C-alpha positions, 0 to 999 in steps of 0.5 A: 043547064049549060054553063054560059062562058066563052070557050075562046076566052084566054088569059091574054084576051081577058086582060087585054094583054096585047093592047096593054103592052102597046101602051108604053111609048117612049119619046126619047132618042134611043130611047133612053133606057130609064124612060120605060120604067118612068112610063110603067110606074106612072101607068101603074099609079093610074091603075091604082088610082082607078082602083082606089076610086072603085074601092072608096065608092064601095066603102062609102056604100058599105058605111052608109048602109051600116055594114061594119064587117064589109066596111072593114074589109074594103077600108083594109084593102084601101090601106094595103093599096096605099102601101103598094103605092108607097113601095113603088116609089122605092122602084122609081128611086132606083133612077138617078137624077142624071138618068131622069134628066136624060129624057125629062125634056121630052115630057114637055108640059106633061106632069103628074099634076095633070092626073085627073084620077088623083083629083077625083080621089081627093074629091072623094076624100073631101077636098073642096077647092074650086081651082083643084081641077081648073087645069083639067079638061071640061068633062073632068072639071064637071065630074069633079064638081059633081063629086064635090056636091056629094058625101065625102068618105068622111061624111059617109063615116059620120052617117055610119057612126050615127046609124050605130046609135051615136048622135052625130050633130044634125047640123054636121050630117046635114051640112052643105057638102060642097064646102070643106069639112072642118074639125068639129069639137062636138063630133070629137066628143062623139068619137071619144064615146065611140072608142070607149064604148063601141069597139066595132065602130072604133075599128072602122075609125081606126081603119080610116086613120090607117088610110089617112096615115097612108096618104100622108106617107105617100105624099111625103115619100113623093115629095122626097123622091121628087126632091132627090131627082130634080131638086127645086127645079120647076115641075114639068107642068109649070107647078113649083115642083117640090114647093107645091108638093111640100105644101100638101104635107101633114094636112090630115084628111080626117082631122077629128080622128087625130084631134081625139088622140090626146084625149084618151 
């Protein structure tokens, strides 16, 4: 039986390299040297956000099926991607405020605040805010709205824990998924039992803590990068800039997993 493959396929065609390298289009006069870095860093973030959406969706399937080992592998990959996202800020911080301001005016009203994919990541992680996508195109608003009616990553984790024989309260499992999850004392008791008596499930929980910590680290580094670059100026998209970003800090994605730390 002959192999089914395209003999004309090359590295360049498979990865669409020619198309990819045409997507960097600086707007500044010259153009300014550092605008290329700014574009490539943010395009790379969008690629990582696409991958995070792909991985979080798969992690949910793995957890809801009760597959510990596959869940650990996918959650570990997500943790590593987040570390790369943090490291990219180191590269962006090689650009000084003067270098950024040399082309900032060309950005007009465009802003990272408009990243549709990051809003989807937040929705998958459990953000439930009717205004979170209000500034985005209608099709994206509808996509985010649909995601917010389904299980979040934390809901999938609770299904996993319940399937492992730990009785998660039924009212939590069956709650309205379109509302934000709040820390729950009964769930925390279950999680303590998991950590004390089920090492495999506890490892999955600790991977989620890794991811939560990674998200918080990325948010913090993002805030400090913006602050050192533009200070307290208003963001290009009309947001309050550093003020808005700082308001997102230290809000855990999986609060129950943090609450139990003082009870071990």
